[in-house]
N, C-alpha and C positions, 0 to 999 in steps of 0.2 A: 627062700625068695625073700627081697627086699619089697616091704610095705612103705610108701611114703605117703601118709595122712595127709601132711601138707600139701602136697601135689594133687592129690584125691580131692581135697576140699576146694582147691583153684578151680579144677573141671567141675565139680558139683555147682559152685556158685556159677560159672558161666552156664553150665546147661540149666539152671534154674530162671538166670536171665533169660535165655532164649526162649525157654518153655513159656514165661510170664509175659514175653514181648518187649522185654526192657531192652535186648540187642538183637540184631540181626544177623544173618549168616555170616558176613564177613568178622565181624567181631567174635562172634562164637568160633569160627574157625583159626581166626588168630591165636586164641587160645588153645583148643584141641589141638592143632597142629605140634604145639611145643611137647605133647605126650606121645606121640607117635612111636618114639624112640625109647619110652622110660625105662627104668631099671625094675620098677613096679610091674610084673607081669600082668597082673589084671588092670591096672591103669592102661598098659599099652593097647590091651585087648579091648578094652572099652573104648579108647580112642579112636582105634581102628576102624570100630563098628560104628561110632558116631560121625566118622567121616563121610561113610555110605549113605548117610539119610540126608544130605542136602547138596544142591546145585550148588558148585563153588564158581560158576561164571555170573550168577545174578544174585545181587545183594537182597535177601527176602526172609520175611517173617518166617517162623518155623511152619512145615509142610510135611504133616505124618498122618499115617492112617491111625485109626483108634487102637490097634493090636500094638504099632510102635509106640505111641502115647503111653500105654501101659506099661511097655519093656523101659522107655525113659524114666517113668516114675520108679522104678525096680531099681534102676541105675543111680539115680539120685540117692535113694537110700543105701546103695551097697556102697556106694563111694565115700560114705561117711563111717564105714566101719574098717576093721584090720581083717576081714575076709580075703580068702584067694579064691577065684573063679575056680570052678572044679568040674562044670560040664561044658558042653559046648553050646553055640547059639542056637541049636534045635531043640533044647529045652524050654519049654513053654514059662518056665520062670526064671530065665536065665537074667541077669547073672549069677543068681541065688541057686543053689543046688536043687532044691525042691519046694514044694508048696509051704510046708511046714516053717522053714527056715525064712520064706518071704513074710508070711502071714506075722511070724513072731518079730519080725522086724519093720514091718510096715509104718508103725506108728512113728517111725523116723522122718516119713514125709510130714508128719503135722506142722514143723518149724518153718515150713516153706511156702505154703498157701498156695500150693499148685492149684490151677483151675481144672475143672473137668474137662475131659475131652470135648472139644465142639468143632465139629466139620467144617462150619462156617470160618470161624477163626484159627483153627490150627490144621485145617486140611486142604487148604485151596493149593491150588497147582502153582508151583514155584516159577514156571515158564510163563512170562506174558503171551498175551492171545497171537502176537506176531509170529512168535517161535514156534506156533503149534498150526501153522500153516504150511500145508507140504509144498516141497519145493517147486513142482509141476505148477500149480497155482498161484503162486509167488512168482515165477517167472513170467506167466500168463498175464497178471496183475501189473508188472513192472514194464510189460512189454505194451499193454494198452497205455499206460500212463504216459509213457515216452511216445508213443504213437499221436496221442491227443496233444501232447506239446508240440511235437514236430508240425503237426497239422497248424496249431495256434499259431507260431512262430512264422511257418511259411504264409498263411492267409494274412497277417499281420501288415 
């Protein structure tokens, strides 16, 4: 398999920028999308996984769980190496094959100064409050607003 370290570095840098708040979803997705069909199989797998972590309809800062944050940290380290992914995403140390391999390479994160996971910063819902209103409630509110407007216009 072909390993493309240059492309891996591009994606790694975009991921670091996303994790540190320098860019938001749209900018990250613009970069990540270009690797969906990469010839580097590991890069393609990582890119497809990263695509599932954000809402592409709203430009928002990173919004992940603590577990996903740790996975992103491993991905940042992995993208700087010429390793191939040998396991499935159900592996708790994915994309590394095991805990020993991950711990031996965790030091690669030192250059990036990634912050520790903070649920207030990194775990906020990506959807604005108005997207979390159930449709029936939204329609009822809209009907009330229209009724009030109608009454105001008719009585004026």
